[in-house]
C-alpha positions as CSV (number, residue, x, y, z in Angstrom):
1,M,0.0,0.0,0.0
2,K,1.4,3.4,-1.0
3,R,1.4,6.2,1.5
4,A,0.6,9.8,0.4
5,L,0.8,13.0,2.3
6,I,-1.4,15.9,1.2
7,I,-0.2,19.3,2.4
8,G,-3.4,21.3,2.3
9,I,-5.9,18.5,2.5
10,S,-8.7,20.7,3.8
11,G,-9.1,22.7,0.6
12,Q,-11.1,21.8,-2.6
13,D,-8.2,20.0,-4.4
14,G,-7.0,18.4,-1.2
15,A,-10.3,16.8,-0.4
16,Y,-10.9,15.5,-4.0
17,L,-7.3,14.2,-4.2
18,A,-7.7,12.4,-0.9
19,R,-10.9,10.7,-2.1
20,L,-9.1,9.7,-5.4
21,L,-6.1,8.2,-3.6
22,L,-8.3,6.3,-1.2
23,E,-10.1,4.8,-4.1
24,K,-6.7,3.8,-5.5
25,G,-5.9,2.0,-2.3
26,Y,-3.5,4.5,-0.8
27,E,-3.0,5.2,2.9
28,V,-3.8,8.9,3.0
29,H,-2.4,11.5,5.4
30,G,-3.0,15.2,5.4
31,T,-1.9,18.3,7.3
32,S,-3.7,21.0,9.2
33,R,-2.4,23.8,11.5
34,G,-4.2,22.2,14.4
35,A,-5.0,18.5,13.8
36,E,-6.7,18.1,17.1
37,S,-9.3,20.7,16.5
38,A,-9.6,20.6,12.7
39,D,-13.2,20.2,11.5
40,L,-12.3,19.6,7.8
41,P,-15.8,20.1,6.4
42,N,-14.8,19.3,2.8
43,L,-13.6,15.8,3.9
44,R,-16.8,15.3,5.8
45,R,-18.9,16.5,2.8
46,L,-17.2,13.8,0.7
47,G,-17.7,11.2,3.4
48,I,-14.0,10.4,3.9
49,R,-13.1,12.3,7.1
50,G,-12.7,9.0,9.0
51,H,-10.5,7.4,6.4
52,V,-7.6,9.9,6.5
53,A,-5.0,10.7,9.2
54,I,-4.5,14.3,10.0
55,H,-1.3,15.8,11.4
56,T,-0.4,19.2,12.7
57,A,2.1,21.1,10.5
58,I,2.8,24.6,9.4
59,P,4.4,24.5,5.9
60,A,6.0,27.9,6.2
61,D,7.8,26.7,9.4
62,S,10.8,24.5,8.4
63,S,11.1,22.8,11.8
64,S,7.4,21.9,11.7
65,V,7.8,20.3,8.2
66,M,11.0,18.5,9.2
67,T,9.4,17.0,12.3
68,L,6.5,15.7,10.3
69,L,8.5,14.2,7.5
70,Q,11.0,12.6,9.8
71,R,8.3,10.6,11.6
72,L,6.1,10.0,8.5
73,P,7.9,8.4,5.6
74,T,5.8,8.7,2.5
75,D,5.9,7.6,-1.2
76,E,4.3,10.8,-2.5
77,I,3.8,14.3,-1.2
78,Y,1.3,16.7,-2.8
79,N,1.8,20.3,-1.9
80,L,-1.6,22.0,-2.3
81,S,-1.3,24.4,0.6
82,G,-1.1,28.2,0.6
83,Q,-3.2,31.3,0.3
84,S,-5.3,30.6,-2.8
85,S,-7.2,33.9,-3.5
86,V,-5.7,36.1,-6.2
87,A,-7.8,39.1,-4.9
88,A,-6.7,38.5,-1.3
89,S,-3.0,38.4,-2.4
90,F,-3.2,42.1,-3.3
91,R,-4.2,42.8,0.3
92,A,-1.7,40.4,1.9
93,P,1.3,39.9,-0.4
94,L,3.8,38.9,2.3
95,E,1.4,36.3,3.8
96,T,0.8,35.0,0.3
97,F,4.5,34.7,-0.5
98,D,5.2,32.9,2.8
99,S,2.4,30.5,2.4
100,I,3.3,29.5,-1.1
101,T,7.0,30.1,-1.9
102,V,8.6,29.7,1.6
103,A,6.4,26.7,2.3
104,T,7.4,25.0,-1.0
105,L,11.1,25.7,-0.3
106,N,10.7,24.2,3.2
107,L,9.2,21.0,1.8
108,L,11.9,20.7,-1.0
109,E,14.7,21.3,1.4
110,C,13.4,18.8,4.0
111,I,13.0,16.2,1.3
112,R,16.6,16.8,0.1
113,L,18.0,16.5,3.6
114,L,16.1,13.4,4.5
115,R,17.4,11.7,1.3
116,R,14.3,9.5,0.8
117,P,12.9,8.4,-2.6
118,V,9.7,10.5,-2.3
119,R,7.9,11.9,-5.3
120,F,6.9,15.5,-4.8
121,Y,4.0,17.3,-6.6
122,H,3.7,21.1,-6.5
123,A,0.5,22.9,-7.3
124,G,1.4,25.6,-9.9
125,S,-1.1,28.1,-11.4
126,S,-2.1,29.7,-14.6
127,E,-1.7,33.0,-12.8
128,A,2.0,32.6,-13.5
129,F,1.5,33.3,-17.2
130,G,-0.4,36.5,-16.8
131,D,-2.2,37.6,-20.0
132,T,-1.8,35.0,-22.7
133,Q,-1.8,36.3,-26.3
134,S,-1.9,32.7,-27.5
135,P,-2.7,29.5,-25.5
136,A,0.0,28.9,-22.9
137,D,2.0,25.7,-22.8
138,E,4.9,24.5,-20.7
139,S,7.4,26.6,-22.7
140,T,5.4,29.9,-22.4
141,A,7.2,32.7,-20.5
142,F,5.8,33.7,-17.1
143,R,4.5,37.2,-16.7
144,P,2.5,37.3,-13.4
145,R,0.2,40.2,-12.7
146,S,-0.6,39.6,-9.0
147,P,1.3,38.8,-5.8
148,Y,-0.2,35.4,-5.9
149,G,1.1,34.8,-9.4
150,I,4.6,36.1,-8.4
151,A,4.6,33.6,-5.5
152,K,3.6,30.7,-7.8
153,V,6.4,31.6,-10.3
154,A,9.0,31.7,-7.5
155,A,7.8,28.3,-6.2
156,H,7.8,26.8,-9.7
157,H,11.4,27.8,-10.3
158,A,12.4,26.4,-6.9
159,V,10.9,23.0,-7.9
160,V,12.8,23.1,-11.2
161,N,16.0,24.0,-9.4
162,Y,15.7,21.2,-6.8
163,R,14.9,18.7,-9.6
164,E,17.9,19.7,-11.7
165,A,20.5,20.5,-8.9
166,Y,19.7,17.8,-6.4
167,G,17.9,15.1,-8.4
168,L,14.6,15.3,-6.6
169,F,11.6,13.8,-8.2
170,A,9.7,17.1,-8.1
171,S,7.0,18.0,-10.6
172,T,4.6,20.9,-11.1
173,G,1.1,20.8,-12.4
174,I,0.3,24.3,-13.9
175,L,-3.5,24.2,-13.3
176,F,-5.9,26.6,-14.9
177,N,-9.1,27.5,-13.2
178,H,-11.0,24.5,-11.9
179,E,-14.3,24.6,-10.1
180,S,-16.5,22.3,-7.9
181,P,-19.1,22.6,-5.2
182,L,-16.2,22.7,-2.6
183,R,-14.9,26.0,-4.0
184,P,-15.0,28.6,-1.2
185,G,-17.7,31.2,-1.4
186,H,-15.3,34.1,-2.0
187,F,-14.3,32.8,-5.5
188,V,-16.2,34.6,-8.2
189,T,-17.7,31.5,-9.7
190,Q,-19.3,30.5,-6.4
191,K,-20.4,34.0,-5.9
192,I,-22.2,34.0,-9.2
193,V,-23.8,30.5,-8.7
194,S,-24.9,31.2,-5.2
195,A,-26.4,34.6,-6.1
196,A,-28.3,33.1,-9.1
197,V,-29.8,30.4,-6.9
198,R,-30.8,32.9,-4.2
199,I,-32.3,35.3,-6.7
200,A,-34.3,32.4,-8.3
201,G,-35.6,31.7,-4.8
202,G,-36.9,35.3,-4.5
203,S,-34.1,37.0,-2.6
204,G,-34.6,40.2,-4.6
205,E,-30.8,41.0,-4.5
206,R,-28.7,42.0,-7.5
207,L,-25.4,40.4,-8.5
208,Q,-22.5,42.9,-8.6
209,L,-19.3,42.1,-10.5
210,G,-16.3,44.0,-11.8
211,N,-15.0,43.2,-15.3
212,V,-17.1,40.4,-16.9
213,D,-15.2,40.5,-20.2
214,V,-12.2,38.7,-18.9
215,T,-11.7,35.2,-20.3
216,R,-10.7,32.0,-18.3
217,D,-10.3,28.3,-19.0
218,W,-12.7,26.6,-16.5
219,G,-12.3,22.9,-15.7
220,W,-13.7,20.5,-13.1
221,A,-11.7,20.0,-10.0
222,P,-12.5,16.2,-9.5
223,E,-11.0,15.6,-12.9
224,Y,-7.9,17.8,-12.3
225,V,-6.8,15.8,-9.2
226,E,-6.5,12.8,-11.5
227,A,-4.0,14.8,-13.5
228,M,-2.0,15.5,-10.3
229,W,-1.8,11.8,-9.5
230,R,-0.8,10.9,-13.1
231,I,2.0,13.5,-13.0
232,L,3.6,11.6,-10.1
233,Q,3.1,8.2,-11.8
234,H,5.1,9.4,-14.8
235,A,8.6,7.8,-15.1
236,V,10.4,11.1,-14.9
237,P,9.6,14.3,-13.1
238,D,8.3,17.1,-15.3
239,D,5.9,20.0,-15.5
240,F,2.5,19.9,-17.2
241,V,-0.2,22.4,-18.1
242,V,-3.6,21.1,-16.9
243,A,-6.6,22.7,-18.5
244,T,-9.5,22.1,-20.9
245,G,-8.0,24.1,-23.8
246,R,-11.2,26.1,-24.1
247,S,-11.7,29.7,-22.7
248,H,-14.9,31.6,-22.1
249,T,-15.7,35.1,-20.8
250,L,-16.9,35.6,-17.3
251,R,-20.1,37.1,-18.9
252,E,-20.7,33.7,-20.5
253,F,-20.3,32.0,-17.2
254,V,-22.9,34.4,-15.6
255,D,-25.3,33.9,-18.5
256,R,-25.2,30.1,-18.1
257,A,-25.6,30.2,-14.3
258,F,-28.7,32.3,-14.6
259,A,-30.1,30.3,-17.5
260,A,-29.7,27.2,-15.4
261,V,-32.2,28.7,-12.9
262,D,-34.5,30.0,-15.8
263,L,-33.5,33.6,-15.4
264,D,-31.9,36.2,-17.7
265,A,-28.7,37.5,-16.2
266,R,-29.2,40.9,-17.8
267,D,-32.1,41.5,-15.4
268,H,-30.1,40.9,-12.3
269,L,-26.5,42.0,-12.9
270,D,-24.8,45.3,-12.1
271,I,-21.2,46.2,-13.2
272,D,-19.2,47.8,-10.4
273,P,-15.7,48.9,-11.6
274,A,-14.7,49.2,-7.9
275,Q,-14.7,45.4,-7.7
276,A,-12.1,45.0,-10.4
277,R,-8.6,43.9,-9.3
278,P,-5.7,46.3,-9.3
279,A,-4.0,44.4,-12.2
280,D,-6.2,41.7,-13.6
281,I,-5.5,39.1,-16.3
282,L,-7.8,39.9,-19.2
283,A,-7.2,36.8,-21.3
284,S,-6.2,33.3,-20.0
285,A,-5.9,30.5,-22.5
286,A,-4.2,27.1,-22.3
287,N,-2.7,24.4,-24.5
288,P,-2.8,21.2,-22.5
289,T,-1.7,18.8,-25.3
290,K,1.4,17.6,-23.5
291,A,-0.8,16.2,-20.6
292,L,-2.8,14.2,-23.2
293,R,0.3,13.1,-25.1
294,V,2.5,12.1,-22.1
295,L,0.0,11.3,-19.4
296,G,-3.1,10.2,-21.3
297,W,-5.1,12.8,-19.4
298,R,-7.7,15.2,-20.9
299,A,-10.5,17.2,-19.4
300,T,-14.0,15.9,-20.3
301,R,-16.3,18.5,-18.8
302,G,-16.9,21.8,-20.5
303,I,-18.4,25.0,-19.1
304,D,-22.0,23.9,-19.7
305,L,-21.7,20.7,-17.5
306,I,-19.6,22.6,-15.0
307,V,-22.2,25.3,-14.5
308,R,-25.1,22.9,-14.4
309,D,-23.5,20.8,-11.7
310,L,-22.5,23.8,-9.6
311,V,-26.1,25.1,-9.7
312,A,-27.4,21.7,-8.8
313,A,-25.0,21.4,-5.9
314,A,-25.9,24.9,-4.7
315,R,-29.5,23.9,-4.5
316,T,-28.9,20.5,-2.8
317,G,-25.6,21.0,-0.9
318,A,-24.0,18.0,-2.6
319,G,-20.2,17.6,-2.7
320,G,-19.8,16.6,-6.4
């Protein structure tokens, strides 16, 4: 039985990855800042809380990481932790950098010092690319436009350096936007879906958004964790863009969400420029052909199915 450690198991990706690994027969461990008091609602929502072991660890604290890894030998480590909101990173850039870049460096350095044959996965982000004039692939230059993107770029280069300089099996999945019912409410997709469902129920409110003409490549999180796992099963460590290869405007997402509850978005949407980010990505597009060619992975759900399932989950509370 393989043993996996998920740093950041409480989040959307961590919970779905834990479920996937359990289905594949893994012994699954995860981290929380306070294991004794952690509620971990996403794991409970998926019905797997009692099947994973939770350990206390602070990824940005090297001694905390070393203590955990010394007493818990693992075959695979998935680094999914860190401040995950692009908008919040403008308000707290130092916290964002510590939680992403410093935490990644701590994990890499501890793995190097322990000299164990562990495979390490790092959660990269499409935010590293910034605006994409053409679909971004693994050779596209990074031009981040947010503190979050900058932190992800620094962590990405750290992974490459430890792979090349020290021979670690360290890989990065450069994931474009991916949604699920477990997405926190402050993300714009959940804000849209939740508002549409409430308005359809008679709340009388109006949805307020900033720039709805930005484009994004939206995928389905339960599919994307399969790509994470496949990246670590590959014979050699490498980096992969994980996306659908199809981009849509935020306005299209809004229209579909309201259509799913039999409403016209134009009757319920207000544009508020004050809600726009200080430096937003206007166009985000991906070329995920390497993941298909090398890993045999491809996204199967497009925006229509994604929005439909998000609306259905918002109405029922299902985990997806």
